C-alpha positions as CSV (number, residue, x, y, z in Angstrom):
1,X,19.9,-82.2,90.1
2,X,21.0,-85.6,88.8
3,X,18.9,-88.7,88.6
4,X,19.7,-90.5,91.9
5,X,19.6,-93.9,89.7
6,X,18.0,-97.3,90.6
7,X,17.6,-97.2,94.3
8,X,18.5,-100.5,96.4
9,X,16.4,-103.7,96.0
10,X,14.6,-103.7,99.6
11,X,12.1,-106.1,98.6
12,X,12.8,-108.8,101.3
13,X,12.8,-105.9,104.1
14,X,8.9,-105.4,103.0
15,X,6.9,-105.4,106.5
16,X,4.2,-107.9,105.7
17,X,0.8,-106.1,104.7
18,X,2.4,-102.7,105.1
19,X,-0.5,-100.6,103.5
20,X,1.1,-97.2,102.4
21,X,-1.4,-94.4,100.6
22,X,-0.2,-91.6,98.5
23,X,-2.9,-88.8,97.9
24,X,-2.0,-86.9,94.9
25,X,-0.4,-87.8,91.5
26,X,1.3,-84.5,90.5
27,X,5.2,-84.2,90.7
28,X,5.6,-84.9,94.4
29,X,3.1,-87.7,94.2
30,X,4.8,-89.3,91.3
31,X,8.3,-89.2,92.9
32,X,7.1,-90.6,96.1
33,X,5.5,-93.4,94.4
34,X,8.2,-94.1,92.0
35,X,10.9,-94.4,95.4
36,X,8.5,-96.5,97.2
37,X,8.1,-99.0,94.2
38,X,12.0,-98.9,93.7
39,X,12.3,-100.2,97.3
40,X,9.3,-103.3,96.6
41,X,6.4,-101.6,98.1
42,X,3.3,-101.3,96.4
43,X,1.4,-98.1,97.4
44,X,-2.1,-96.9,96.8
45,X,-2.0,-93.6,95.2
46,X,-5.4,-91.8,95.0
47,X,-5.6,-89.0,92.6
48,X,-8.7,-86.6,91.7
49,X,-8.0,-86.0,88.3
50,X,-8.5,-88.6,85.8
51,X,-5.0,-88.8,84.5
52,X,-1.7,-88.3,86.5
53,X,0.7,-85.0,86.5
54,X,-1.2,-82.6,88.9
55,X,-2.2,-79.2,87.9
56,X,1.1,-78.2,86.8
57,X,1.6,-81.2,84.4
58,X,-2.0,-81.8,83.4
59,X,-2.5,-84.1,80.5
60,X,-5.2,-83.8,78.5
61,X,-8.1,-86.4,77.7
62,X,-6.3,-89.7,76.7
63,X,-9.3,-90.5,74.0
64,X,-10.5,-87.5,72.5
65,X,-7.7,-87.2,69.6
66,X,-6.0,-83.9,71.5
67,X,-3.7,-82.8,69.0
68,X,-1.5,-80.0,70.8
69,X,2.4,-81.1,71.4
70,X,4.2,-81.3,74.7
71,X,6.1,-78.3,73.8
72,X,2.7,-76.5,73.3
73,X,1.3,-77.6,76.3
74,X,4.1,-77.4,78.9
75,X,6.6,-75.0,77.2
76,X,10.1,-75.1,78.6
77,X,9.1,-77.5,81.0
78,X,7.9,-80.1,78.4
79,X,10.7,-82.7,78.9
80,X,9.9,-82.6,83.0
81,X,6.5,-83.2,82.3
82,X,6.9,-86.0,79.7
83,X,9.5,-87.5,82.2
84,X,6.9,-87.5,84.7
85,X,4.1,-88.7,82.9
86,X,6.5,-91.6,81.5
87,X,7.7,-92.4,85.1
88,X,4.6,-93.0,86.4
89,X,2.7,-94.7,83.4
90,X,5.6,-97.4,83.7
91,X,4.9,-98.2,87.6
92,X,1.0,-99.0,86.6
93,X,1.3,-102.7,87.2
94,X,3.3,-102.3,90.5
95,X,0.8,-99.6,92.5
96,X,-2.9,-99.6,92.9
97,X,-3.8,-96.4,91.2
98,X,-7.0,-94.8,91.5
99,X,-7.7,-91.9,89.2
100,X,-10.8,-89.8,89.0
101,X,-10.8,-90.6,93.2
102,X,-11.4,-87.9,95.8
103,X,-10.2,-88.0,99.4
104,X,-12.9,-85.9,101.5
105,X,-12.0,-87.2,104.9
106,X,-9.2,-88.9,107.2
107,X,-10.1,-90.3,110.5
108,X,-9.1,-93.1,112.6
109,X,-6.4,-94.2,110.5
110,X,-9.0,-94.1,107.4
111,X,-8.9,-92.3,104.2
112,X,-12.9,-91.9,103.2
113,X,-13.2,-91.3,99.4
114,X,-15.6,-91.1,96.7
115,X,-15.0,-92.6,92.8
116,X,-16.4,-89.9,90.4
117,X,-17.0,-92.5,88.0
118,X,-19.2,-95.1,89.6
119,X,-20.5,-92.2,92.7
120,X,-19.7,-94.9,95.4
121,X,-17.4,-94.2,98.4
122,X,-14.8,-96.4,100.1
123,X,-12.9,-96.5,103.3
124,X,-9.3,-97.1,103.2
125,X,-7.2,-98.4,106.0
126,X,-3.4,-97.2,106.1
127,X,-0.2,-97.7,108.2
128,X,1.7,-94.8,106.6
129,X,0.2,-92.0,104.7
130,X,1.5,-89.6,102.6
131,X,0.0,-86.5,101.4
132,X,0.5,-84.2,98.0
133,X,-2.2,-82.5,97.8
134,X,-0.8,-79.5,95.7
135,X,-2.0,-75.9,95.7
136,X,-4.9,-73.6,94.2
137,X,-5.1,-69.8,93.5
138,X,-5.2,-67.2,95.9
139,X,-7.9,-64.8,95.1
140,X,-8.1,-61.2,96.4
141,X,-12.1,-60.2,95.8
142,X,-12.8,-57.1,93.9
143,X,-16.3,-55.8,92.7
144,X,-17.2,-57.8,89.4
145,X,-15.0,-61.0,90.4
146,X,-18.1,-63.1,90.1
147,X,-19.2,-62.2,86.7
148,X,-19.7,-64.7,83.9
149,X,-16.2,-64.9,82.1
150,X,-13.8,-64.4,85.3
151,X,-11.6,-67.3,85.9
152,X,-8.8,-67.6,88.2
153,X,-5.4,-67.9,86.6
154,X,-5.1,-71.8,87.3
155,X,-8.4,-72.0,85.6
156,X,-7.6,-70.4,82.5
157,X,-4.4,-72.9,82.2
158,X,-6.5,-75.6,82.9
159,X,-8.7,-74.8,79.9
160,X,-5.7,-74.3,77.8
161,X,-4.1,-77.8,79.1
162,X,-6.9,-79.9,79.6
163,X,-9.7,-78.7,77.1
164,X,-7.7,-77.0,74.1
165,X,-9.3,-73.8,74.4
166,X,-8.9,-70.4,75.9
167,X,-11.3,-68.7,78.5
168,X,-12.1,-66.0,76.1
169,X,-11.2,-64.5,72.5
170,X,-9.8,-61.7,74.1
171,X,-8.5,-62.3,77.7
172,X,-7.2,-59.7,80.4
173,X,-4.8,-61.2,83.0
174,X,-4.6,-59.7,86.7
175,X,-2.7,-60.4,89.6
176,X,0.8,-61.1,90.4
177,X,3.8,-63.4,90.5
178,X,5.2,-65.3,88.4
179,X,2.2,-67.6,87.1
180,X,0.5,-64.4,85.7
181,X,3.5,-63.8,83.2
182,X,3.7,-67.7,82.5
183,X,-0.2,-67.9,81.7
184,X,-0.3,-64.6,79.7
185,X,3.0,-66.4,77.6
186,X,1.0,-69.6,77.2
187,X,-2.1,-67.7,76.1
188,X,-0.1,-65.5,73.4
189,X,1.8,-68.4,72.4
190,X,-1.4,-70.5,71.8
191,X,-2.8,-67.7,69.3
192,X,-5.2,-66.2,71.7
193,X,-5.4,-62.7,72.1
194,X,-4.2,-61.2,75.4
195,X,-6.0,-57.6,75.8
196,X,-3.2,-56.8,78.7
197,X,-1.3,-58.0,81.7
198,X,-2.3,-55.8,84.8
199,X,0.7,-56.5,87.6
200,X,-0.1,-54.9,91.0
201,X,3.4,-55.4,91.9
202,X,5.3,-52.2,91.2
203,X,8.2,-52.2,88.4
204,X,10.5,-50.6,91.6
205,X,10.0,-53.9,93.6
206,X,11.4,-55.8,90.6
207,X,14.4,-53.5,90.0
208,X,15.4,-53.5,93.8
209,X,15.2,-57.5,93.7
210,X,17.0,-58.0,90.4
211,X,20.4,-58.3,92.0
212,X,19.5,-60.9,94.1
213,X,17.5,-62.8,91.2
214,X,20.8,-63.0,89.3
215,X,21.9,-65.6,91.8
216,X,19.3,-67.9,90.0
217,X,19.8,-67.0,86.4
218,X,18.0,-69.8,84.6
219,X,15.2,-69.0,86.5
220,X,15.3,-65.3,86.0
221,X,15.8,-66.0,82.1
222,X,12.5,-67.7,82.0
223,X,10.8,-64.8,83.5
224,X,12.5,-62.0,81.0
225,X,11.7,-64.2,77.9
226,X,8.1,-64.3,79.0
227,X,7.9,-60.6,79.4
228,X,9.9,-60.3,76.1
229,X,7.7,-62.6,74.1
230,X,4.7,-60.7,75.1
231,X,6.2,-57.3,74.1
232,X,6.9,-58.7,70.8
233,X,3.5,-59.6,70.0
234,X,2.5,-56.2,71.3
235,X,0.8,-57.1,74.7
236,X,0.4,-54.2,77.0
237,X,1.9,-55.1,80.5
238,X,0.9,-52.5,83.4
239,X,2.9,-52.7,86.6
240,X,2.0,-51.0,90.1
241,X,-1.7,-51.2,89.2
242,X,-4.5,-51.0,91.3
243,X,-7.6,-52.6,90.2
244,X,-10.9,-51.0,91.1
245,X,-13.7,-53.4,89.4
246,X,-15.1,-55.5,86.6
247,X,-18.4,-54.5,84.9
248,X,-20.2,-56.2,82.2
249,X,-20.8,-53.9,79.2
250,X,-22.8,-55.4,75.9
251,X,-21.9,-58.9,76.5
252,X,-18.2,-57.8,77.0
253,X,-16.0,-57.2,80.0
254,X,-14.4,-54.0,81.1
255,X,-11.8,-54.2,83.9
256,X,-11.2,-50.7,85.4
257,X,-8.0,-49.6,87.1
258,X,-5.5,-47.4,88.5
259,X,-2.2,-47.2,86.9
260,X,1.1,-46.7,88.6
261,X,0.8,-42.7,88.1
262,X,-3.1,-42.9,89.8
263,X,-4.8,-42.5,86.6
264,X,-8.1,-44.2,86.0
265,X,-7.9,-46.4,83.1
266,X,-9.8,-49.6,81.7
267,X,-9.4,-52.6,79.4
268,X,-12.1,-54.1,77.2
269,X,-12.2,-58.0,76.8
270,X,-14.8,-60.8,77.0
271,X,-12.9,-62.7,79.8
272,X,-10.5,-62.0,82.8
273,X,-8.1,-64.2,84.5
274,X,-7.0,-63.2,88.2
275,X,-4.9,-64.6,90.7
276,X,-2.2,-63.6,93.6
277,X,0.2,-66.5,93.7
278,X,-0.8,-69.7,95.3
279,X,-2.0,-71.1,98.7
280,X,-1.4,-74.7,100.0
281,X,-4.4,-77.2,99.9
282,X,-4.0,-78.1,104.1
283,X,-7.6,-79.5,104.4
284,X,-6.8,-83.2,104.8
285,X,-3.9,-82.4,106.7
286,X,-6.0,-80.7,109.3
287,X,-8.4,-83.5,109.5
288,X,-5.6,-86.1,110.1
289,X,-5.0,-83.8,113.1
290,X,-1.3,-82.2,112.1
291,X,0.0,-79.3,114.1
292,X,0.0,-76.1,112.1
293,X,2.1,-73.1,112.2
294,X,2.2,-69.5,110.5
295,X,4.4,-69.4,107.5
296,X,5.1,-65.8,106.6
297,X,6.8,-66.5,103.3
298,X,3.6,-68.2,102.0
299,X,1.5,-66.0,104.5
300,X,-0.4,-69.0,105.6
301,X,-1.1,-71.6,108.3
302,X,0.7,-74.8,107.1
303,X,1.3,-78.0,108.4
304,X,4.6,-78.3,110.6
305,X,7.1,-80.9,109.1
306,X,10.6,-81.5,109.5
307,X,13.4,-80.8,106.7
308,X,12.1,-84.3,105.1
309,X,8.6,-84.2,105.4
310,X,7.6,-85.7,108.3
311,X,4.4,-83.9,110.1
312,X,3.8,-84.2,114.0
313,X,1.4,-87.0,113.4
314,X,3.3,-90.5,113.4
315,X,3.8,-92.1,109.9
316,X,2.1,-88.8,108.1
317,X,4.3,-87.4,105.7
318,X,3.5,-84.0,103.4
319,X,5.3,-83.1,100.3
320,X,4.7,-81.0,97.2
321,X,3.0,-77.4,97.2
322,X,0.6,-79.0,99.8
323,X,3.3,-78.5,102.4
324,X,4.4,-75.0,101.3
325,X,4.3,-73.5,97.9
326,X,7.8,-73.9,96.3
327,X,7.2,-74.7,92.6
328,X,6.9,-78.4,90.7
329,X,11.0,-78.8,90.9
330,X,10.8,-78.7,94.6
331,X,7.7,-80.8,94.7
332,X,9.6,-83.6,92.8
333,X,12.3,-83.3,95.3
334,X,9.9,-83.2,98.4
335,X,8.0,-86.1,97.2
336,X,11.1,-88.3,96.6
337,X,12.6,-86.9,100.1
338,X,9.6,-87.7,101.9
339,X,9.3,-91.2,100.6
340,X,12.9,-91.9,101.6
341,X,11.9,-90.3,105.1
342,X,9.0,-92.6,105.4
343,X,11.3,-95.8,104.1
344,X,13.8,-95.0,106.8
345,X,11.3,-94.6,109.5
346,X,10.1,-98.5,108.6
347,X,13.7,-99.6,108.6
348,X,14.6,-100.0,105.1
349,X,18.1,-98.8,104.0
350,X,18.0,-95.5,102.1
351,X,20.9,-93.5,100.9
352,X,22.0,-90.6,103.4
353,X,24.0,-89.0,100.6
354,X,20.8,-88.9,98.0
355,X,18.5,-87.4,101.2
356,X,21.5,-84.7,102.0
357,X,21.6,-83.4,98.5
358,X,17.8,-83.6,98.2
359,X,17.7,-81.4,101.7
360,X,20.4,-79.1,100.1
361,X,18.4,-78.4,96.8
362,X,15.6,-77.8,98.4
363,X,17.1,-74.8,100.6
364,X,18.3,-73.3,97.4
365,X,15.1,-73.2,96.0
366,X,13.4,-71.6,99.5
367,X,16.3,-68.9,98.8
368,X,14.8,-68.1,95.5
369,X,11.3,-68.1,96.7
370,X,12.2,-65.5,99.0
371,X,13.8,-63.5,96.1
372,X,10.5,-64.1,94.0
373,X,8.3,-62.5,97.1
374,X,10.6,-59.5,97.1
375,X,9.9,-58.9,93.5
376,X,6.2,-59.8,93.6
377,X,5.1,-58.6,96.8
378,X,1.7,-59.6,98.1
379,X,-0.9,-56.4,97.8
380,X,-2.0,-56.5,101.9
381,X,-3.1,-53.2,101.2
382,X,-5.3,-54.3,98.5
383,X,-7.1,-57.1,100.5
384,X,-7.6,-54.7,103.5
385,X,-9.4,-52.3,101.2
386,X,-12.1,-54.6,99.6
387,X,-15.2,-52.7,99.7
388,X,-17.9,-53.1,102.2
389,X,-20.5,-54.1,99.4
390,X,-18.0,-56.6,97.2
391,X,-18.8,-59.8,97.6
392,X,-16.2,-62.0,99.7
393,X,-17.9,-65.5,100.1
394,X,-19.6,-66.6,96.6
395,X,-21.0,-69.4,98.4
396,X,-23.2,-67.9,101.0
397,X,-23.4,-64.5,99.3
398,X,-21.7,-62.8,102.1
399,X,-20.2,-59.5,101.6
400,X,-16.9,-57.8,103.2
401,X,-19.0,-55.7,104.9
402,X,-21.2,-58.5,106.7
403,X,-17.5,-59.9,107.9
404,X,-16.5,-56.7,109.3
405,X,-20.0,-55.9,110.9
406,X,-19.3,-59.3,112.9
407,X,-16.3,-57.7,115.0
408,X,-18.2,-55.3,117.0
409,X,-21.4,-56.2,118.8
410,X,-20.7,-60.1,118.2
411,X,-17.0,-59.8,119.4
412,X,-15.6,-62.1,116.5
413,X,-12.1,-61.3,116.6
414,X,-11.0,-64.8,115.5
415,X,-11.8,-66.4,112.1
416,X,-13.6,-69.5,112.9
417,X,-15.9,-67.2,115.3
418,X,-16.2,-64.6,112.3
419,X,-17.5,-67.6,110.1
420,X,-20.0,-68.8,113.1
421,X,-21.7,-65.4,112.8
422,X,-21.1,-64.2,109.3
423,X,-21.5,-68.0,107.5
424,X,-18.4,-66.8,105.5
425,X,-16.7,-70.0,104.6
426,X,-19.6,-72.2,105.4
427,X,-20.5,-72.7,101.4
428,X,-19.7,-75.7,99.2
429,X,-15.9,-74.7,98.8
430,X,-15.7,-74.7,102.8
431,X,-13.5,-71.6,102.7
432,X,-11.0,-72.9,100.2
433,X,-11.6,-70.1,97.8
434,X,-12.9,-67.3,100.4
435,X,-10.9,-68.5,103.5
436,X,-7.4,-66.7,102.7
437,X,-9.3,-63.5,101.6
438,X,-11.5,-63.2,104.8
439,X,-8.5,-63.6,107.2
440,X,-6.9,-60.7,105.2
441,X,-10.1,-58.7,105.5
442,X,-10.5,-59.5,109.5
443,X,-7.2,-59.0,110.2
444,X,-7.0,-55.5,108.7
445,X,-10.3,-54.6,110.3
446,X,-8.9,-55.4,113.8
447,X,-5.6,-53.8,113.0
448,X,-3.7,-57.1,113.6
449,X,-1.5,-59.2,112.0
450,X,-2.8,-61.8,109.6
451,X,-1.7,-64.8,111.4
452,X,-3.5,-63.4,114.9
453,X,-6.9,-64.2,113.4
454,X,-6.1,-67.9,113.0
455,X,-7.4,-69.9,110.1
456,X,-10.7,-71.9,109.4
457,X,-10.4,-75.3,110.7
458,X,-11.2,-78.2,108.0
459,X,-14.3,-79.7,107.8
460,X,-15.0,-82.9,106.3
461,X,-16.3,-83.1,103.3
462,X,-13.6,-80.9,101.7
463,X,-15.2,-80.9,98.5
464,X,-18.9,-81.4,97.6
465,X,-19.9,-85.1,97.4
466,X,-23.2,-87.0,96.4
467,X,-25.2,-88.5,99.6
468,X,-24.6,-91.7,97.2
469,X,-20.9,-91.8,98.6
470,X,-22.0,-91.8,102.1
471,X,-24.6,-94.4,101.5
472,X,-22.9,-97.0,99.9
473,X,-19.5,-96.6,101.5
474,X,-17.4,-100.0,101.0
475,X,-14.2,-100.7,102.4
476,X,-11.5,-101.3,100.0
């Protein structure tokens, strides 16, 4: 989509004392901030990371002499990443940017936050709020997934981008979806040994989806190139696999699986990265009081929004993968569109043609996402078959069997009741890691669709904070 160019200068229209907060400085948050600044506003941008860019365009530390080039870090997306980084850096004197800061609660028109560097807390009032909270890996527990050396695909990617290292000398990658092949390609290109790529999606699903994927040739070409590059490096790709377990063997890891023909096999390595796509981070939207609905494409309860990012809570807008998984390009569009909607609602003059073009482009991206889901179907049968003795909630050391046992005598047919009886989701991560898998296990045990068991309700703090963040809370 072409650059919209300078937007109308609406400085004179700015209401006195209008307080706008943006949570997140990934592609959505950056484009939202840029749009608001162009209209003469000065938003506060709160970013948990030490530098802007989000997870997809995560920037290495500024003061450690990092030498990898943008092309090495971001591949095909290097120009997009650099464009976003430059755009946000150019805004620094026109916004209130707070990096290294966690928003852990939203209540009564205030953000409650924690500054990592100082260890202090704060409370920030707002008149309008835009949440661009991003996404995290979706994990299906298998025996051994909590062993040392086992990471998520996103974690493996962060190690490469932010710390300039691989998670192991010989890494096995397991899961499904485009991220699986992207991370494998990035590791192989960086010179790390990839022991193999294990894809739970069958090759037949990709063949069936191929005619529809041809409607997006550029995206399809990237995926094919990743596979070709892996093949050229001698990396074995196994499709239609069923993972069985991960074991420790002489300071190594062995991943046992059944191949598409049902034969028992294994791969040896010293690290495993796994993940089955992404799930939206929605806890803050929940705490803010947003109404949720189940999205079958994302297989997740999401805050309800209109086509421009308005939530059910007046003055609260959502953008990026935190509003539904669609990727970095869509996040940029959603961030700009939500900011324009915010401006329009406040009486600013905004270009309707630009908003219409953004909506049309986002609908096109969503259609492509549907085609990708057909090529990489979620393995619900794998989630349903998690063994009783497999650790489901690692924070509280709760197995899948304990969750299933809460169904009968305790009448726990809804996820929050099951949480109360079993403690699944009560640990440090507040169900961010185990919540989606717990819903799948519970629904399968009850013979219900996953949406029928509900969702874990958000609880503050959304991430662990020190007691000092409460004791030294200040208004800012």
